mmCIF entry with sequence, helices, sheets and N, C-alpha, C, O atoms, coordinates in Angstrom:
data_MODEL
# 
_entry.id   MODEL 
# 
_entity.id                         1 
_entity.type                       polymer 
_entity.pdbx_number_of_molecules   1 
# 
_entity_poly.entity_id                      1 
_entity_poly.type                           'polypeptide(L)' 
_entity_poly.nstd_linkage                   no 
_entity_poly.nstd_monomer                   no 
_entity_poly.pdbx_seq_one_letter_code       MGRIGFGELVLILAVALLFFGAQRLPEIGSALGKAIREFNAALKGEAKDDKDAAGKN 
_entity_poly.pdbx_seq_one_letter_code_can   MGRIGFGELVLILAVALLFFGAQRLPEIGSALGKAIREFNAALKGEAKDDKDAAGKN 
_entity_poly.pdbx_strand_id                 A 
# 
loop_
_entity_poly_seq.entity_id 
_entity_poly_seq.num 
_entity_poly_seq.mon_id 
_entity_poly_seq.hetero 
1 1  MET n 
1 2  GLY n 
1 3  ARG n 
1 4  ILE n 
1 5  GLY n 
1 6  PHE n 
1 7  GLY n 
1 8  GLU n 
1 9  LEU n 
1 10 VAL n 
1 11 LEU n 
1 12 ILE n 
1 13 LEU n 
1 14 ALA n 
1 15 VAL n 
1 16 ALA n 
1 17 LEU n 
1 18 LEU n 
1 19 PHE n 
1 20 PHE n 
1 21 GLY n 
1 22 ALA n 
1 23 GLN n 
1 24 ARG n 
1 25 LEU n 
1 26 PRO n 
1 27 GLU n 
1 28 ILE n 
1 29 GLY n 
1 30 SER n 
1 31 ALA n 
1 32 LEU n 
1 33 GLY n 
1 34 LYS n 
1 35 ALA n 
1 36 ILE n 
1 37 ARG n 
1 38 GLU n 
1 39 PHE n 
1 40 ASN n 
1 41 ALA n 
1 42 ALA n 
1 43 LEU n 
1 44 LYS n 
1 45 GLY n 
1 46 GLU n 
1 47 ALA n 
1 48 LYS n 
1 49 ASP n 
1 50 ASP n 
1 51 LYS n 
1 52 ASP n 
1 53 ALA n 
1 54 ALA n 
1 55 GLY n 
1 56 LYS n 
1 57 ASN n 
# 
_struct_asym.id          A 
_struct_asym.entity_id   1 
# 
loop_
_struct_conf.conf_type_id 
_struct_conf.id 
_struct_conf.pdbx_PDB_helix_id 
_struct_conf.beg_label_comp_id 
_struct_conf.beg_label_asym_id 
_struct_conf.beg_label_seq_id 
_struct_conf.pdbx_beg_PDB_ins_code 
_struct_conf.end_label_comp_id 
_struct_conf.end_label_asym_id 
_struct_conf.end_label_seq_id 
_struct_conf.pdbx_end_PDB_ins_code 
_struct_conf.beg_auth_comp_id 
_struct_conf.beg_auth_asym_id 
_struct_conf.beg_auth_seq_id 
_struct_conf.end_auth_comp_id 
_struct_conf.end_auth_asym_id 
_struct_conf.end_auth_seq_id 
_struct_conf.pdbx_PDB_helix_class 
_struct_conf.details 
_struct_conf.pdbx_PDB_helix_length 
HELX_P HELX_P1 AA1 PHE A 6  ? PHE A 20 ? PHE A 6  PHE A 20 1 ? 15 
HELX_P HELX_P2 AA2 LEU A 25 ? LYS A 56 ? LEU A 25 LYS A 56 1 ? 32 
# 
_struct_conf_type.id          HELX_P 
_struct_conf_type.criteria    ? 
_struct_conf_type.reference   ? 
# 
loop_
_atom_site.group_PDB 
_atom_site.id 
_atom_site.type_symbol 
_atom_site.label_atom_id 
_atom_site.label_alt_id 
_atom_site.label_comp_id 
_atom_site.label_asym_id 
_atom_site.label_entity_id 
_atom_site.label_seq_id 
_atom_site.pdbx_PDB_ins_code 
_atom_site.Cartn_x 
_atom_site.Cartn_y 
_atom_site.Cartn_z 
_atom_site.occupancy 
_atom_site.B_iso_or_equiv 
_atom_site.pdbx_formal_charge 
_atom_site.auth_seq_id 
_atom_site.auth_comp_id 
_atom_site.auth_asym_id 
_atom_site.auth_atom_id 
_atom_site.pdbx_PDB_model_num 
ATOM 1   N N  . MET A 1 1  ? 77.815  93.171  82.397 1.00 0.00 ? 1  MET A N  1 
ATOM 2   C CA . MET A 1 1  ? 79.272  93.106  82.570 1.00 0.00 ? 1  MET A CA 1 
ATOM 3   C C  . MET A 1 1  ? 79.563  93.160  84.064 1.00 0.00 ? 1  MET A C  1 
ATOM 4   O O  . MET A 1 1  ? 79.285  94.140  84.755 1.00 0.00 ? 1  MET A O  1 
ATOM 5   N N  . GLY A 1 2  ? 80.130  92.070  84.514 1.00 0.00 ? 2  GLY A N  1 
ATOM 6   C CA . GLY A 1 2  ? 80.475  91.968  85.925 1.00 0.00 ? 2  GLY A CA 1 
ATOM 7   C C  . GLY A 1 2  ? 81.945  92.134  86.140 1.00 0.00 ? 2  GLY A C  1 
ATOM 8   O O  . GLY A 1 2  ? 82.698  92.515  85.243 1.00 0.00 ? 2  GLY A O  1 
ATOM 9   N N  . ARG A 1 3  ? 82.326  91.844  87.327 1.00 0.00 ? 3  ARG A N  1 
ATOM 10  C CA . ARG A 1 3  ? 83.745  91.919  87.654 1.00 0.00 ? 3  ARG A CA 1 
ATOM 11  C C  . ARG A 1 3  ? 84.511  90.712  87.122 1.00 0.00 ? 3  ARG A C  1 
ATOM 12  O O  . ARG A 1 3  ? 83.908  89.706  86.749 1.00 0.00 ? 3  ARG A O  1 
ATOM 13  N N  . ILE A 1 4  ? 85.852  90.813  87.088 1.00 0.00 ? 4  ILE A N  1 
ATOM 14  C CA . ILE A 1 4  ? 86.658  89.704  86.625 1.00 0.00 ? 4  ILE A CA 1 
ATOM 15  C C  . ILE A 1 4  ? 86.784  88.698  87.754 1.00 0.00 ? 4  ILE A C  1 
ATOM 16  O O  . ILE A 1 4  ? 87.205  89.030  88.862 1.00 0.00 ? 4  ILE A O  1 
ATOM 17  N N  . GLY A 1 5  ? 86.411  87.462  87.453 1.00 0.00 ? 5  GLY A N  1 
ATOM 18  C CA . GLY A 1 5  ? 86.449  86.404  88.424 1.00 0.00 ? 5  GLY A CA 1 
ATOM 19  C C  . GLY A 1 5  ? 87.825  85.676  88.433 1.00 0.00 ? 5  GLY A C  1 
ATOM 20  O O  . GLY A 1 5  ? 88.745  86.020  87.691 1.00 0.00 ? 5  GLY A O  1 
ATOM 21  N N  . PHE A 1 6  ? 87.905  84.685  89.289 1.00 0.00 ? 6  PHE A N  1 
ATOM 22  C CA . PHE A 1 6  ? 89.201  83.951  89.392 1.00 0.00 ? 6  PHE A CA 1 
ATOM 23  C C  . PHE A 1 6  ? 89.529  83.236  88.116 1.00 0.00 ? 6  PHE A C  1 
ATOM 24  O O  . PHE A 1 6  ? 90.682  83.258  87.686 1.00 0.00 ? 6  PHE A O  1 
ATOM 25  N N  . GLY A 1 7  ? 88.545  82.588  87.479 1.00 0.00 ? 7  GLY A N  1 
ATOM 26  C CA . GLY A 1 7  ? 88.766  81.900  86.212 1.00 0.00 ? 7  GLY A CA 1 
ATOM 27  C C  . GLY A 1 7  ? 89.304  82.797  85.130 1.00 0.00 ? 7  GLY A C  1 
ATOM 28  O O  . GLY A 1 7  ? 90.276  82.471  84.449 1.00 0.00 ? 7  GLY A O  1 
ATOM 29  N N  . GLU A 1 8  ? 88.659  83.931  84.983 1.00 0.00 ? 8  GLU A N  1 
ATOM 30  C CA . GLU A 1 8  ? 89.093  84.869  83.959 1.00 0.00 ? 8  GLU A CA 1 
ATOM 31  C C  . GLU A 1 8  ? 90.475  85.404  84.230 1.00 0.00 ? 8  GLU A C  1 
ATOM 32  O O  . GLU A 1 8  ? 91.256  85.589  83.297 1.00 0.00 ? 8  GLU A O  1 
ATOM 33  N N  . LEU A 1 9  ? 90.809  85.664  85.511 1.00 0.00 ? 9  LEU A N  1 
ATOM 34  C CA . LEU A 1 9  ? 92.131  86.158  85.891 1.00 0.00 ? 9  LEU A CA 1 
ATOM 35  C C  . LEU A 1 9  ? 93.206  85.128  85.564 1.00 0.00 ? 9  LEU A C  1 
ATOM 36  O O  . LEU A 1 9  ? 94.281  85.492  85.088 1.00 0.00 ? 9  LEU A O  1 
ATOM 37  N N  . VAL A 1 10 ? 92.935  83.848  85.810 1.00 0.00 ? 10 VAL A N  1 
ATOM 38  C CA . VAL A 1 10 ? 93.875  82.800  85.484 1.00 0.00 ? 10 VAL A CA 1 
ATOM 39  C C  . VAL A 1 10 ? 94.073  82.734  84.003 1.00 0.00 ? 10 VAL A C  1 
ATOM 40  O O  . VAL A 1 10 ? 95.211  82.587  83.558 1.00 0.00 ? 10 VAL A O  1 
ATOM 41  N N  . LEU A 1 11 ? 93.046  82.833  83.220 1.00 0.00 ? 11 LEU A N  1 
ATOM 42  C CA . LEU A 1 11 ? 93.120  82.779  81.801 1.00 0.00 ? 11 LEU A CA 1 
ATOM 43  C C  . LEU A 1 11 ? 93.939  83.942  81.250 1.00 0.00 ? 11 LEU A C  1 
ATOM 44  O O  . LEU A 1 11 ? 94.744  83.737  80.342 1.00 0.00 ? 11 LEU A O  1 
ATOM 45  N N  . ILE A 1 12 ? 93.758  85.162  81.772 1.00 0.00 ? 12 ILE A N  1 
ATOM 46  C CA . ILE A 1 12 ? 94.501  86.325  81.337 1.00 0.00 ? 12 ILE A CA 1 
ATOM 47  C C  . ILE A 1 12 ? 95.983  86.132  81.681 1.00 0.00 ? 12 ILE A C  1 
ATOM 48  O O  . ILE A 1 12 ? 96.841  86.410  80.843 1.00 0.00 ? 12 ILE A O  1 
ATOM 49  N N  . LEU A 1 13 ? 96.299  85.668  82.880 1.00 0.00 ? 13 LEU A N  1 
ATOM 50  C CA . LEU A 1 13 ? 97.681  85.420  83.263 1.00 0.00 ? 13 LEU A CA 1 
ATOM 51  C C  . LEU A 1 13 ? 98.351  84.315  82.389 1.00 0.00 ? 13 LEU A C  1 
ATOM 52  O O  . LEU A 1 13 ? 99.525  84.422  82.035 1.00 0.00 ? 13 LEU A O  1 
ATOM 53  N N  . ALA A 1 14 ? 97.599  83.291  82.064 1.00 0.00 ? 14 ALA A N  1 
ATOM 54  C CA . ALA A 1 14 ? 98.143  82.238  81.214 1.00 0.00 ? 14 ALA A CA 1 
ATOM 55  C C  . ALA A 1 14 ? 98.480  82.773  79.834 1.00 0.00 ? 14 ALA A C  1 
ATOM 56  O O  . ALA A 1 14 ? 99.553  82.483  79.304 1.00 0.00 ? 14 ALA A O  1 
ATOM 57  N N  . VAL A 1 15 ? 97.588  83.542  79.251 1.00 0.00 ? 15 VAL A N  1 
ATOM 58  C CA . VAL A 1 15 ? 97.834  84.126  77.938 1.00 0.00 ? 15 VAL A CA 1 
ATOM 59  C C  . VAL A 1 15 ? 99.075  85.114  77.985 1.00 0.00 ? 15 VAL A C  1 
ATOM 60  O O  . VAL A 1 15 ? 99.908  85.150  77.080 1.00 0.00 ? 15 VAL A O  1 
ATOM 61  N N  . ALA A 1 16 ? 99.123  85.865  79.051 1.00 0.00 ? 16 ALA A N  1 
ATOM 62  C CA . ALA A 1 16 ? 100.231 86.783  79.201 1.00 0.00 ? 16 ALA A CA 1 
ATOM 63  C C  . ALA A 1 16 ? 101.575 85.984  79.339 1.00 0.00 ? 16 ALA A C  1 
ATOM 64  O O  . ALA A 1 16 ? 102.603 86.387  78.795 1.00 0.00 ? 16 ALA A O  1 
ATOM 65  N N  . LEU A 1 17 ? 101.530 84.907  80.041 1.00 0.00 ? 17 LEU A N  1 
ATOM 66  C CA . LEU A 1 17 ? 102.699 84.079  80.238 1.00 0.00 ? 17 LEU A CA 1 
ATOM 67  C C  . LEU A 1 17 ? 103.146 83.507  78.867 1.00 0.00 ? 17 LEU A C  1 
ATOM 68  O O  . LEU A 1 17 ? 104.336 83.488  78.554 1.00 0.00 ? 17 LEU A O  1 
ATOM 69  N N  . LEU A 1 18 ? 102.197 83.056  78.085 1.00 0.00 ? 18 LEU A N  1 
ATOM 70  C CA . LEU A 1 18 ? 102.548 82.503  76.768 1.00 0.00 ? 18 LEU A CA 1 
ATOM 71  C C  . LEU A 1 18 ? 103.064 83.605  75.798 1.00 0.00 ? 18 LEU A C  1 
ATOM 72  O O  . LEU A 1 18 ? 103.960 83.374  74.986 1.00 0.00 ? 18 LEU A O  1 
ATOM 73  N N  . PHE A 1 19 ? 102.485 84.757  75.915 1.00 0.00 ? 19 PHE A N  1 
ATOM 74  C CA . PHE A 1 19 ? 102.827 85.856  74.989 1.00 0.00 ? 19 PHE A CA 1 
ATOM 75  C C  . PHE A 1 19 ? 104.153 86.493  75.345 1.00 0.00 ? 19 PHE A C  1 
ATOM 76  O O  . PHE A 1 19 ? 104.982 86.707  74.461 1.00 0.00 ? 19 PHE A O  1 
ATOM 77  N N  . PHE A 1 20 ? 104.383 86.807  76.622 1.00 0.00 ? 20 PHE A N  1 
ATOM 78  C CA . PHE A 1 20 ? 105.600 87.525  77.024 1.00 0.00 ? 20 PHE A CA 1 
ATOM 79  C C  . PHE A 1 20 ? 106.683 86.659  77.521 1.00 0.00 ? 20 PHE A C  1 
ATOM 80  O O  . PHE A 1 20 ? 107.853 87.024  77.405 1.00 0.00 ? 20 PHE A O  1 
ATOM 81  N N  . GLY A 1 21 ? 106.361 85.501  78.086 1.00 0.00 ? 21 GLY A N  1 
ATOM 82  C CA . GLY A 1 21 ? 107.403 84.629  78.690 1.00 0.00 ? 21 GLY A CA 1 
ATOM 83  C C  . GLY A 1 21 ? 107.544 84.890  80.181 1.00 0.00 ? 21 GLY A C  1 
ATOM 84  O O  . GLY A 1 21 ? 107.177 85.955  80.677 1.00 0.00 ? 21 GLY A O  1 
ATOM 85  N N  . ALA A 1 22 ? 108.079 83.909  80.884 1.00 0.00 ? 22 ALA A N  1 
ATOM 86  C CA . ALA A 1 22 ? 108.149 83.989  82.325 1.00 0.00 ? 22 ALA A CA 1 
ATOM 87  C C  . ALA A 1 22 ? 109.145 85.038  82.836 1.00 0.00 ? 22 ALA A C  1 
ATOM 88  O O  . ALA A 1 22 ? 108.941 85.599  83.912 1.00 0.00 ? 22 ALA A O  1 
ATOM 89  N N  . GLN A 1 23 ? 110.173 85.301  82.113 1.00 0.00 ? 23 GLN A N  1 
ATOM 90  C CA . GLN A 1 23 ? 111.213 86.250  82.562 1.00 0.00 ? 23 GLN A CA 1 
ATOM 91  C C  . GLN A 1 23 ? 110.722 87.676  82.441 1.00 0.00 ? 23 GLN A C  1 
ATOM 92  O O  . GLN A 1 23 ? 111.131 88.518  83.241 1.00 0.00 ? 23 GLN A O  1 
ATOM 93  N N  . ARG A 1 24 ? 109.873 87.991  81.489 1.00 0.00 ? 24 ARG A N  1 
ATOM 94  C CA . ARG A 1 24 ? 109.404 89.334  81.281 1.00 0.00 ? 24 ARG A CA 1 
ATOM 95  C C  . ARG A 1 24 ? 108.253 89.776  82.158 1.00 0.00 ? 24 ARG A C  1 
ATOM 96  O O  . ARG A 1 24 ? 108.090 90.976  82.381 1.00 0.00 ? 24 ARG A O  1 
ATOM 97  N N  . LEU A 1 25 ? 107.431 88.840  82.673 1.00 0.00 ? 25 LEU A N  1 
ATOM 98  C CA . LEU A 1 25 ? 106.252 89.208  83.409 1.00 0.00 ? 25 LEU A CA 1 
ATOM 99  C C  . LEU A 1 25 ? 106.523 90.031  84.644 1.00 0.00 ? 25 LEU A C  1 
ATOM 100 O O  . LEU A 1 25 ? 105.801 91.007  84.848 1.00 0.00 ? 25 LEU A O  1 
ATOM 101 N N  . PRO A 1 26 ? 107.496 89.734  85.491 1.00 0.00 ? 26 PRO A N  1 
ATOM 102 C CA . PRO A 1 26 ? 107.756 90.624  86.629 1.00 0.00 ? 26 PRO A CA 1 
ATOM 103 C C  . PRO A 1 26 ? 108.165 92.006  86.244 1.00 0.00 ? 26 PRO A C  1 
ATOM 104 O O  . PRO A 1 26 ? 107.824 92.963  86.939 1.00 0.00 ? 26 PRO A O  1 
ATOM 105 N N  . GLU A 1 27 ? 108.895 92.153  85.145 1.00 0.00 ? 27 GLU A N  1 
ATOM 106 C CA . GLU A 1 27 ? 109.298 93.475  84.651 1.00 0.00 ? 27 GLU A CA 1 
ATOM 107 C C  . GLU A 1 27 ? 108.085 94.301  84.156 1.00 0.00 ? 27 GLU A C  1 
ATOM 108 O O  . GLU A 1 27 ? 107.992 95.509  84.369 1.00 0.00 ? 27 GLU A O  1 
ATOM 109 N N  . ILE A 1 28 ? 107.189 93.596  83.502 1.00 0.00 ? 28 ILE A N  1 
ATOM 110 C CA . ILE A 1 28 ? 105.987 94.271  82.989 1.00 0.00 ? 28 ILE A CA 1 
ATOM 111 C C  . ILE A 1 28 ? 105.077 94.625  84.132 1.00 0.00 ? 28 ILE A C  1 
ATOM 112 O O  . ILE A 1 28 ? 104.485 95.704  84.133 1.00 0.00 ? 28 ILE A O  1 
ATOM 113 N N  . GLY A 1 29 ? 104.948 93.754  85.103 1.00 0.00 ? 29 GLY A N  1 
ATOM 114 C CA . GLY A 1 29 ? 104.128 94.078  86.336 1.00 0.00 ? 29 GLY A CA 1 
ATOM 115 C C  . GLY A 1 29 ? 104.679 95.268  87.107 1.00 0.00 ? 29 GLY A C  1 
ATOM 116 O O  . GLY A 1 29 ? 103.933 96.121  87.588 1.00 0.00 ? 29 GLY A O  1 
ATOM 117 N N  . SER A 1 30 ? 105.975 95.303  87.209 1.00 0.00 ? 30 SER A N  1 
ATOM 118 C CA . SER A 1 30 ? 106.615 96.458  87.901 1.00 0.00 ? 30 SER A CA 1 
ATOM 119 C C  . SER A 1 30 ? 106.415 97.736  87.205 1.00 0.00 ? 30 SER A C  1 
ATOM 120 O O  . SER A 1 30 ? 106.118 98.756  87.826 1.00 0.00 ? 30 SER A O  1 
ATOM 121 N N  . ALA A 1 31 ? 106.576 97.704  85.887 1.00 0.00 ? 31 ALA A N  1 
ATOM 122 C CA . ALA A 1 31 ? 106.391 98.944  85.113 1.00 0.00 ? 31 ALA A CA 1 
ATOM 123 C C  . ALA A 1 31 ? 104.933 99.425  85.136 1.00 0.00 ? 31 ALA A C  1 
ATOM 124 O O  . ALA A 1 31 ? 104.661 100.625 85.186 1.00 0.00 ? 31 ALA A O  1 
ATOM 125 N N  . LEU A 1 32 ? 103.977 98.431  85.099 1.00 0.00 ? 32 LEU A N  1 
ATOM 126 C CA . LEU A 1 32 ? 102.572 98.805  85.187 1.00 0.00 ? 32 LEU A CA 1 
ATOM 127 C C  . LEU A 1 32 ? 102.231 99.378  86.531 1.00 0.00 ? 32 LEU A C  1 
ATOM 128 O O  . LEU A 1 32 ? 101.497 100.364 86.594 1.00 0.00 ? 32 LEU A O  1 
ATOM 129 N N  . GLY A 1 33 ? 102.729 98.810  87.620 1.00 0.00 ? 33 GLY A N  1 
ATOM 130 C CA . GLY A 1 33 ? 102.509 99.328  88.951 1.00 0.00 ? 33 GLY A CA 1 
ATOM 131 C C  . GLY A 1 33 ? 103.067 100.750 89.111 1.00 0.00 ? 33 GLY A C  1 
ATOM 132 O O  . GLY A 1 33 ? 102.431 101.610 89.719 1.00 0.00 ? 33 GLY A O  1 
ATOM 133 N N  . LYS A 1 34 ? 104.204 100.971 88.584 1.00 0.00 ? 34 LYS A N  1 
ATOM 134 C CA . LYS A 1 34 ? 104.845 102.286 88.656 1.00 0.00 ? 34 LYS A CA 1 
ATOM 135 C C  . LYS A 1 34 ? 104.042 103.326 87.895 1.00 0.00 ? 34 LYS A C  1 
ATOM 136 O O  . LYS A 1 34 ? 103.880 104.455 88.359 1.00 0.00 ? 34 LYS A O  1 
ATOM 137 N N  . ALA A 1 35 ? 103.532 102.942 86.710 1.00 0.00 ? 35 ALA A N  1 
ATOM 138 C CA . ALA A 1 35 ? 102.738 103.839 85.902 1.00 0.00 ? 35 ALA A CA 1 
ATOM 139 C C  . ALA A 1 35 ? 101.431 104.199 86.627 1.00 0.00 ? 35 ALA A C  1 
ATOM 140 O O  . ALA A 1 35 ? 100.992 105.348 86.589 1.00 0.00 ? 35 ALA A O  1 
ATOM 141 N N  . ILE A 1 36 ? 100.833 103.238 87.268 1.00 0.00 ? 36 ILE A N  1 
ATOM 142 C CA . ILE A 1 36 ? 99.547  103.476 87.991 1.00 0.00 ? 36 ILE A CA 1 
ATOM 143 C C  . ILE A 1 36 ? 99.788  104.443 89.166 1.00 0.00 ? 36 ILE A C  1 
ATOM 144 O O  . ILE A 1 36 ? 99.013  105.372 89.394 1.00 0.00 ? 36 ILE A O  1 
ATOM 145 N N  . ARG A 1 37 ? 100.908 104.191 89.920 1.00 0.00 ? 37 ARG A N  1 
ATOM 146 C CA . ARG A 1 37 ? 101.234 105.078 91.053 1.00 0.00 ? 37 ARG A CA 1 
ATOM 147 C C  . ARG A 1 37 ? 101.471 106.473 90.594 1.00 0.00 ? 37 ARG A C  1 
ATOM 148 O O  . ARG A 1 37 ? 100.988 107.410 91.230 1.00 0.00 ? 37 ARG A O  1 
ATOM 149 N N  . GLU A 1 38 ? 102.221 106.671 89.476 1.00 0.00 ? 38 GLU A N  1 
ATOM 150 C CA . GLU A 1 38 ? 102.500 108.016 88.969 1.00 0.00 ? 38 GLU A CA 1 
ATOM 151 C C  . GLU A 1 38 ? 101.222 108.667 88.524 1.00 0.00 ? 38 GLU A C  1 
ATOM 152 O O  . GLU A 1 38 ? 101.039 109.861 88.761 1.00 0.00 ? 38 GLU A O  1 
ATOM 153 N N  . PHE A 1 39 ? 100.324 107.940 87.889 1.00 0.00 ? 39 PHE A N  1 
ATOM 154 C CA . PHE A 1 39 ? 99.048  108.475 87.395 1.00 0.00 ? 39 PHE A CA 1 
ATOM 155 C C  . PHE A 1 39 ? 98.218  108.932 88.604 1.00 0.00 ? 39 PHE A C  1 
ATOM 156 O O  . PHE A 1 39 ? 97.670  110.033 88.573 1.00 0.00 ? 39 PHE A O  1 
ATOM 157 N N  . ASN A 1 40 ? 98.108  108.128 89.658 1.00 0.00 ? 40 ASN A N  1 
ATOM 158 C CA . ASN A 1 40 ? 97.337  108.506 90.859 1.00 0.00 ? 40 ASN A CA 1 
ATOM 159 C C  . ASN A 1 40 ? 97.962  109.690 91.512 1.00 0.00 ? 40 ASN A C  1 
ATOM 160 O O  . ASN A 1 40 ? 97.233  110.568 91.971 1.00 0.00 ? 40 ASN A O  1 
ATOM 161 N N  . ALA A 1 41 ? 99.291  109.780 91.590 1.00 0.00 ? 41 ALA A N  1 
ATOM 162 C CA . ALA A 1 41 ? 99.965  110.948 92.170 1.00 0.00 ? 41 ALA A CA 1 
ATOM 163 C C  . ALA A 1 41 ? 99.700  112.198 91.377 1.00 0.00 ? 41 ALA A C  1 
ATOM 164 O O  . ALA A 1 41 ? 99.524  113.275 91.947 1.00 0.00 ? 41 ALA A O  1 
ATOM 165 N N  . ALA A 1 42 ? 99.670  112.071 90.082 1.00 0.00 ? 42 ALA A N  1 
ATOM 166 C CA . ALA A 1 42 ? 99.372  113.206 89.237 1.00 0.00 ? 42 ALA A CA 1 
ATOM 167 C C  . ALA A 1 42 ? 97.944  113.721 89.465 1.00 0.00 ? 42 ALA A C  1 
ATOM 168 O O  . ALA A 1 42 ? 97.703  114.926 89.537 1.00 0.00 ? 42 ALA A O  1 
ATOM 169 N N  . LEU A 1 43 ? 96.988  112.751 89.578 1.00 0.00 ? 43 LEU A N  1 
ATOM 170 C CA . LEU A 1 43 ? 95.619  113.139 89.818 1.00 0.00 ? 43 LEU A CA 1 
ATOM 171 C C  . LEU A 1 43 ? 95.458  113.851 91.143 1.00 0.00 ? 43 LEU A C  1 
ATOM 172 O O  . LEU A 1 43 ? 94.739  114.847 91.228 1.00 0.00 ? 43 LEU A O  1 
ATOM 173 N N  . LYS A 1 44 ? 96.114  113.356 92.177 1.00 0.00 ? 44 LYS A N  1 
ATOM 174 C CA . LYS A 1 44 ? 96.059  113.966 93.503 1.00 0.00 ? 44 LYS A CA 1 
ATOM 175 C C  . LYS A 1 44 ? 96.739  115.335 93.462 1.00 0.00 ? 44 LYS A C  1 
ATOM 176 O O  . LYS A 1 44 ? 96.239  116.270 94.087 1.00 0.00 ? 44 LYS A O  1 
ATOM 177 N N  . GLY A 1 45 ? 97.830  115.486 92.771 1.00 0.00 ? 45 GLY A N  1 
ATOM 178 C CA . GLY A 1 45 ? 98.490  116.776 92.674 1.00 0.00 ? 45 GLY A CA 1 
ATOM 179 C C  . GLY A 1 45 ? 97.648  117.777 91.889 1.00 0.00 ? 45 GLY A C  1 
ATOM 180 O O  . GLY A 1 45 ? 97.655  118.967 92.205 1.00 0.00 ? 45 GLY A O  1 
ATOM 181 N N  . GLU A 1 46 ? 96.949  117.331 90.911 1.00 0.00 ? 46 GLU A N  1 
ATOM 182 C CA . GLU A 1 46 ? 96.057  118.222 90.149 1.00 0.00 ? 46 GLU A CA 1 
ATOM 183 C C  . GLU A 1 46 ? 94.933  118.707 90.994 1.00 0.00 ? 46 GLU A C  1 
ATOM 184 O O  . GLU A 1 46 ? 94.553  119.875 90.915 1.00 0.00 ? 46 GLU A O  1 
ATOM 185 N N  . ALA A 1 47 ? 94.361  117.795 91.844 1.00 0.00 ? 47 ALA A N  1 
ATOM 186 C CA . ALA A 1 47 ? 93.292  118.225 92.722 1.00 0.00 ? 47 ALA A CA 1 
ATOM 187 C C  . ALA A 1 47 ? 93.770  119.238 93.752 1.00 0.00 ? 47 ALA A C  1 
ATOM 188 O O  . ALA A 1 47 ? 93.034  120.164 94.090 1.00 0.00 ? 47 ALA A O  1 
ATOM 189 N N  . LYS A 1 48 ? 95.003  119.076 94.262 1.00 0.00 ? 48 LYS A N  1 
ATOM 190 C CA . LYS A 1 48 ? 95.541  120.034 95.180 1.00 0.00 ? 48 LYS A CA 1 
ATOM 191 C C  . LYS A 1 48 ? 95.712  121.372 94.478 1.00 0.00 ? 48 LYS A C  1 
ATOM 192 O O  . LYS A 1 48 ? 95.377  122.410 95.048 1.00 0.00 ? 48 LYS A O  1 
ATOM 193 N N  . ASP A 1 49 ? 96.223  121.369 93.262 1.00 0.00 ? 49 ASP A N  1 
ATOM 194 C CA . ASP A 1 49 ? 96.428  122.608 92.542 1.00 0.00 ? 49 ASP A CA 1 
ATOM 195 C C  . ASP A 1 49 ? 95.110  123.339 92.302 1.00 0.00 ? 49 ASP A C  1 
ATOM 196 O O  . ASP A 1 49 ? 95.055  124.566 92.391 1.00 0.00 ? 49 ASP A O  1 
ATOM 197 N N  . ASP A 1 50 ? 94.053  122.594 92.001 1.00 0.00 ? 50 ASP A N  1 
ATOM 198 C CA . ASP A 1 50 ? 92.744  123.184 91.798 1.00 0.00 ? 50 ASP A CA 1 
ATOM 199 C C  . ASP A 1 50 ? 92.226  123.845 93.095 1.00 0.00 ? 50 ASP A C  1 
ATOM 200 O O  . ASP A 1 50 ? 91.633  124.922 93.039 1.00 0.00 ? 50 ASP A O  1 
ATOM 201 N N  . LYS A 1 51 ? 92.444  123.212 94.252 1.00 0.00 ? 51 LYS A N  1 
ATOM 202 C CA . LYS A 1 51 ? 91.994  123.764 95.486 1.00 0.00 ? 51 LYS A CA 1 
ATOM 203 C C  . LYS A 1 51 ? 92.781  125.012 95.841 1.00 0.00 ? 51 LYS A C  1 
ATOM 204 O O  . LYS A 1 51 ? 92.214  125.976 96.356 1.00 0.00 ? 51 LYS A O  1 
ATOM 205 N N  . ASP A 1 52 ? 94.111  125.009 95.567 1.00 0.00 ? 52 ASP A N  1 
ATOM 206 C CA . ASP A 1 52 ? 94.936  126.165 95.843 1.00 0.00 ? 52 ASP A CA 1 
ATOM 207 C C  . ASP A 1 52 ? 94.522  127.312 94.928 1.00 0.00 ? 52 ASP A C  1 
ATOM 208 O O  . ASP A 1 52 ? 94.468  128.450 95.396 1.00 0.00 ? 52 ASP A O  1 
ATOM 209 N N  . ALA A 1 53 ? 94.231  127.081 93.668 1.00 0.00 ? 53 ALA A N  1 
ATOM 210 C CA . ALA A 1 53 ? 93.816  128.136 92.746 1.00 0.00 ? 53 ALA A CA 1 
ATOM 211 C C  . ALA A 1 53 ? 92.480  128.724 93.171 1.00 0.00 ? 53 ALA A C  1 
ATOM 212 O O  . ALA A 1 53 ? 92.285  129.938 93.109 1.00 0.00 ? 53 ALA A O  1 
ATOM 213 N N  . ALA A 1 54 ? 91.549  127.859 93.606 1.00 0.00 ? 54 ALA A N  1 
ATOM 214 C CA . ALA A 1 54 ? 90.238  128.357 94.014 1.00 0.00 ? 54 ALA A CA 1 
ATOM 215 C C  . ALA A 1 54 ? 90.345  129.190 95.273 1.00 0.00 ? 54 ALA A C  1 
ATOM 216 O O  . ALA A 1 54 ? 89.585  130.146 95.424 1.00 0.00 ? 54 ALA A O  1 
ATOM 217 N N  . GLY A 1 55 ? 91.257  128.871 96.192 1.00 0.00 ? 55 GLY A N  1 
ATOM 218 C CA . GLY A 1 55 ? 91.401  129.611 97.400 1.00 0.00 ? 55 GLY A CA 1 
ATOM 219 C C  . GLY A 1 55 ? 92.043  130.986 97.208 1.00 0.00 ? 55 GLY A C  1 
ATOM 220 O O  . GLY A 1 55 ? 91.799  131.893 98.003 1.00 0.00 ? 55 GLY A O  1 
ATOM 221 N N  . LYS A 1 56 ? 92.857  131.152 96.166 1.00 0.00 ? 56 LYS A N  1 
ATOM 222 C CA . LYS A 1 56 ? 93.578  132.390 95.867 1.00 0.00 ? 56 LYS A CA 1 
ATOM 223 C C  . LYS A 1 56 ? 92.695  133.414 95.171 1.00 0.00 ? 56 LYS A C  1 
ATOM 224 O O  . LYS A 1 56 ? 92.971  134.613 95.223 1.00 0.00 ? 56 LYS A O  1 
ATOM 225 N N  . ASN A 1 57 ? 91.596  132.931 94.497 1.00 0.00 ? 57 ASN A N  1 
ATOM 226 C CA . ASN A 1 57 ? 90.703  133.870 93.792 1.00 0.00 ? 57 ASN A CA 1 
ATOM 227 C C  . ASN A 1 57 ? 89.832  134.591 94.693 1.00 0.00 ? 57 ASN A C  1 
ATOM 228 O O  . ASN A 1 57 ? 89.029  135.412 94.250 1.00 0.00 ? 57 ASN A O  1 
# 
């Protein structure tokens, strides 16, 4: 299993375009990006909380 290449990425985007339509794709991309940013922020916040808790003990 390798990385996703250009051809595979184009195929995925074409299927998404057919499935969701051109008007919904930017909305879906924005929502996905926001969810990823929130997830990463939560992970970083959790790591900070663990360090603070370890330092207090």
